[in-house]
C-alpha positions in Angstrom: -72.4 -40.5 40.4 -74.1 -39.1 42.9 -77.6 -40.1 44.3 -80.7 -37.3 45.9 -83.7 -38.5 47.4 -87.0 -37.1 45.0 -88.9 -35.7 47.6 -91.8 -37.4 48.4 -90.9 -40.4 45.8 -88.1 -41.5 49.3 -86.4 -42.8 45.7 -82.6 -42.2 45.4 -82.5 -40.6 42.0 -78.6 -39.7 39.8 -78.3 -36.4 40.4 -77.9 -35.8 36.3 -80.8 -37.4 34.5 -81.7 -38.8 31.4 -84.5 -36.1 29.2 -85.9 -38.2 27.0 -87.7 -35.4 24.5 -85.1 -35.3 21.8 -85.6 -39.2 21.5 -89.7 -38.8 20.3 -89.8 -35.7 18.9 -89.3 -31.8 18.0 -85.7 -31.8 18.2 -85.1 -32.8 14.3 -85.2 -36.8 13.5 -83.5 -39.2 15.7 -83.1 -42.7 14.9 -84.0 -45.5 16.6 -80.7 -47.0 17.3 -78.9 -43.7 17.9 -81.7 -43.5 20.9 -80.8 -46.7 22.0 -77.1 -46.1 22.1 -78.0 -42.9 24.0 -79.9 -44.7 26.6 -77.6 -47.5 27.1 -74.6 -44.6 27.5 -76.3 -42.6 29.9 -77.1 -45.6 31.8 -73.9 -47.2 31.7 -71.9 -43.9 32.9 -74.6 -43.8 36.4 -77.7 -42.0 35.1 -80.6 -43.6 37.1 -83.9 -41.3 36.5 -85.1 -40.6 33.2 -88.3 -38.9 32.4 -90.4 -38.7 29.1 -94.0 -37.9 28.2 -97.1 -39.5 26.7 -97.2 -36.9 23.6 -92.8 -37.3 23.1 -93.3 -38.7 19.6 -97.0 -39.9 20.1 -95.4 -42.2 22.5 -91.8 -42.7 21.1 -90.1 -42.1 24.1 -92.2 -44.3 26.3 -91.8 -47.4 24.1 -88.1 -46.7 23.5 -87.7 -46.2 27.0 -89.8 -49.2 27.9 -87.4 -51.5 25.7 -84.5 -50.3 28.1 -86.2 -51.0 30.7 -86.6 -54.8 29.4 -83.0 -55.2 28.3 -81.7 -52.8 32.1 -83.9 -54.8 34.5 -81.0 -54.3 37.2 -79.9 -50.7 36.5 -82.3 -49.7 39.5 -83.9 -46.9 37.0 -86.6 -44.9 38.0 -88.8 -43.4 35.3 -91.0 -40.4 34.9 -93.6 -39.7 32.4 -96.1 -36.6 32.2 -99.5 -36.2 31.1 -102.0 -33.7 30.2 -101.1 -32.1 26.7 -103.1 -35.2 25.1 -106.3 -33.6 26.1 -108.0 -32.3 23.4 -109.1 -28.8 23.7 -105.9 -28.3 26.3 -108.5 -26.8 29.2 -109.0 -27.3 32.8 -112.6 -29.2 32.8 -110.5 -32.2 30.8 -108.4 -33.1 33.9 -110.7 -35.9 35.2 -110.0 -39.3 36.4 -111.1 -40.5 33.9 -109.0 -38.8 31.5 -106.1 -39.6 33.5 -106.5 -43.2 33.9 -107.0 -43.3 29.9 -103.9 -41.7 29.3 -102.2 -43.1 31.8 -102.8 -46.6 30.9 -101.8 -45.8 27.4 -97.9 -44.7 29.5 -97.8 -47.9 30.8 -98.7 -50.4 27.9 -95.7 -48.1 26.1 -93.2 -48.6 29.2 -94.0 -52.0 30.2 -94.6 -51.2 33.7 -97.5 -52.3 35.7 -96.6 -49.2 37.9 -95.5 -46.1 37.1 -93.1 -44.5 39.2 -93.5 -41.2 39.3 -95.8 -39.6 36.5 -96.0 -35.2 36.2 -99.2 -33.8 35.4 -97.6 -31.8 31.8 -97.8 -28.0 32.2 -101.4 -28.3 32.1 -103.3 -24.7 32.4 -102.9 -22.7 35.3 -106.1 -23.8 37.1 -105.6 -27.0 37.3 -103.2 -26.5 39.9 -106.4 -25.4 42.3 -108.5 -27.6 41.6 -108.8 -29.8 44.5 -110.6 -32.6 42.1 -107.3 -33.1 40.5 -105.6 -34.0 43.2 -108.2 -36.4 44.6 -107.6 -38.1 41.1 -103.8 -38.8 41.2 -104.3 -40.0 44.5 -106.9 -42.3 43.3 -104.0 -43.4 40.6 -101.6 -44.1 43.5 -104.6 -46.1 45.5 -105.2 -48.0 42.0 -101.5 -48.9 42.0 -101.2 -47.5 38.7 -98.7 -44.9 39.8 -96.5 -45.1 42.5 -96.6 -40.9 43.0 -97.2 -38.0 41.3 -95.5 -34.5 41.1 -96.2 -31.4 38.7 -94.5 -30.2 35.6 -94.6 -26.4 35.6 -94.1 -22.4 33.6 -94.2 -20.2 36.3 -93.0 -20.0 39.6 -96.8 -19.1 41.4 -97.5 -22.4 39.8 -95.2 -24.0 41.5 -96.0 -22.7 44.5 -99.3 -23.5 44.6 -98.8 -27.1 43.7 -95.8 -27.8 46.6 -98.6 -26.7 49.1 -100.9 -30.1 48.5 -99.3 -32.6 50.8 -99.5 -35.2 47.7 -97.2 -33.5 45.1 -94.0 -35.4 45.4 -92.2 -33.1 43.2 -92.2 -30.5 40.8 -90.6 -30.4 36.9 -89.1 -26.6 36.8 -86.8 -24.6 34.5 -84.0 -23.9 35.4 -80.8 -23.3 34.3 -78.5 -19.8 34.6 -80.8 -17.8 32.5 -83.3 -19.3 34.4 -82.5 -18.1 37.8 -85.7 -17.0 39.3 -86.9 -20.3 41.1 -83.6 -19.5 43.2 -85.7 -17.0 45.0 -89.1 -19.0 46.6 -89.5 -22.0 44.8 -85.8 -24.1 45.3 -86.4 -23.0 49.1 -90.1 -24.3 49.8 -89.8 -27.3 48.2 -87.2 -28.2 50.8 -89.5 -26.9 53.5 -92.2 -29.2 52.6 -89.6 -31.9 51.1 -90.7 -31.3 47.9 -88.1 -32.4 44.6 -86.8 -30.3 42.2 -86.4 -31.6 38.3 -84.4 -29.3 37.3 -85.5 -29.4 33.0 -84.2 -27.1 30.0 -80.5 -26.9 31.5 -79.0 -25.8 28.7 -81.2 -23.6 27.5 -81.9 -25.4 24.5 -78.2 -26.0 23.5 -77.6 -22.0 24.3 -75.4 -22.7 27.0 -73.7 -25.4 25.3 -71.5 -22.0 23.2 -71.7 -24.1 20.4 -73.9 -21.9 18.5 -73.5 -18.4 16.7 -76.0 -16.0 15.1 -75.8 -18.2 11.8 -76.9 -21.5 13.6 -80.5 -22.9 11.9 -82.3 -25.5 13.0 -84.1 -28.1 10.8 -88.0 -28.2 10.2 -88.9 -30.3 12.5 -87.2 -28.6 15.7 -88.7 -26.5 17.9 -85.8 -24.2 18.1 -87.7 -23.5 14.2 -90.5 -22.8 14.8 -91.4 -22.0 18.2 -89.3 -19.3 18.4 -92.0 -16.7 18.7 -94.5 -19.5 21.0 -95.9 -20.8 17.8 -96.7 -24.0 19.5 -96.0 -23.9 23.2 -95.2 -22.1 25.4 -92.0 -20.3 24.5 -90.4 -20.4 27.6 -89.5 -24.0 26.7 -87.3 -22.8 23.3 -84.0 -21.3 24.7 -85.6 -21.1 27.6 -87.4 -17.4 27.0 -84.5 -16.0 26.2 -84.3 -14.4 22.2 -81.6 -16.2 20.2 -79.6 -13.5 19.5 -79.0 -12.4 23.0 -78.4 -16.0 24.4 -75.8 -16.4 21.8 -74.1 -13.2 23.0 -74.4 -14.4 26.5 -73.3 -17.6 26.0 -70.0 -16.2 24.9 -70.3 -13.9 29.3 -70.8 -17.7 30.5 -68.2 -19.9 28.4 -65.4 -18.0 30.2 -66.4 -19.0 33.3 -65.7 -22.8 31.9 -63.3 -24.5 34.7 -60.0 -26.8 32.6 -60.4 -29.8 31.3 -64.6 -29.1 31.5 -67.0 -27.6 28.7 -69.4 -24.8 28.9 -72.3 -27.5 28.9 -70.8 -29.2 31.4 -69.9 -25.8 33.7 -74.0 -25.4 33.0 -75.3 -28.1 34.5 -72.5 -28.5 38.0 -74.1 -24.2 38.0 -77.7 -26.6 38.4 -76.4 -29.1 40.6 -74.9 -26.3 43.1 -78.6 -24.8 43.9 -79.7 -25.7 47.1 -83.4 -27.8 47.0 -82.0 -29.2 43.8 -82.8 -33.0 43.3 -81.4 -33.7 39.5 -81.6 -32.3 36.2 -82.1 -33.5 33.3 -80.9 -32.9 30.1 -81.9 -34.8 27.0 -79.2 -36.0 24.2 -78.9 -36.4 20.6 -75.8 -39.4 20.7 -73.6 -41.2 23.5 -71.4 -38.6 23.1 -73.0 -36.1 24.5 -75.3 -38.4 27.2 -71.4 -39.4 28.6 -70.0 -35.9 28.9 -73.6 -34.3 30.5 -73.1 -37.6 32.9 -69.4 -36.5 33.6 -70.4 -32.7 34.8 -71.4 -34.1 38.2 -68.1 -34.8 38.9 -66.9 -31.9 38.3 -65.8 -29.0 42.1 -68.8 -27.2 42.9 -68.2 -23.6 41.4 -65.9 -21.3 43.5 -67.4 -17.9 45.1 -66.1 -15.8 41.7 -67.6 -18.0 39.2 -70.9 -17.8 40.8 -70.5 -14.1 40.4 -69.8 -14.4 37.3 -72.5 -15.7 36.4 -74.9 -14.1 38.7 -73.2 -10.7 36.4 -73.7 -11.7 32.9 -77.6 -12.7 33.9 -78.2 -9.4 35.8 -76.4 -8.1 32.3 -77.9 -9.4 29.9 -80.9 -12.0 30.6 -83.1 -10.4 33.4 -85.5 -8.5 31.5 -86.3 -10.5 28.8 -87.2 -13.1 31.2 -87.9 -12.6 34.8 -90.4 -11.4 34.7 -93.0 -13.5 32.8 -92.2 -17.1 34.3 
């Protein structure tokens, strides 16, 4: 597994990480046994970067990751969590050093660590990204030894730009995939220039880019691909990357035709992200061990050639751009 340095953390992490949202909630039921199998399969396949959050299953995901840390102490793992979505109400004024201490101490207990490797603001209200007091508070957490580094998880390109300009920000997590290409224009070049790591999330557009869905596919009632299709619960860009489901299904067929022999469409989509200059790691989720292994294997694919890259760009320009490019 190739590794790259995650921005200002100075840590080398696997280019394929593991997103642990599925292990907590919002993707249908995943048993503890299945979650443990996913985690161990990913580590066995060379994954060393795990991304979770305090609100995934109200701490369930963090707790499962913490169990893995105890069982795989010599695996050289880097764990990133997120905080901020527990704010109620979810307003800029809630982002104080006192709140940060409470949230991160809970995460430390869940993970079973004294110092969290990386904590990220979890898509906070946009004004938070411009608030000096927020960054001062994050610096205080570093000085306290509660966290080793901090970054941000963003919804928009503009939020990423604001964060990258801050000298203490180690990483930016942003939606980046074949269906969400806008970060290539400014965010990735700015981050590379500043030495900020890029964590690419929602890499398979909530499964659209796996090529396994059609117009008749349905999802469980507790799956965000059912209840958040129009942004009822959180930003609609987190569900199918903001692409209308029927549009995404049709466009995924156009992506699939470029899949190399011996690979899956999901692996093609992951390889495309790794080929973008400035990307540090990509964090696909997995519901079972087989998916975790298949995702990790995408790192072994050859870089995509110019013809494939052009073909994927044409799919975006023809079918997807009008639905997402101006919004995020």
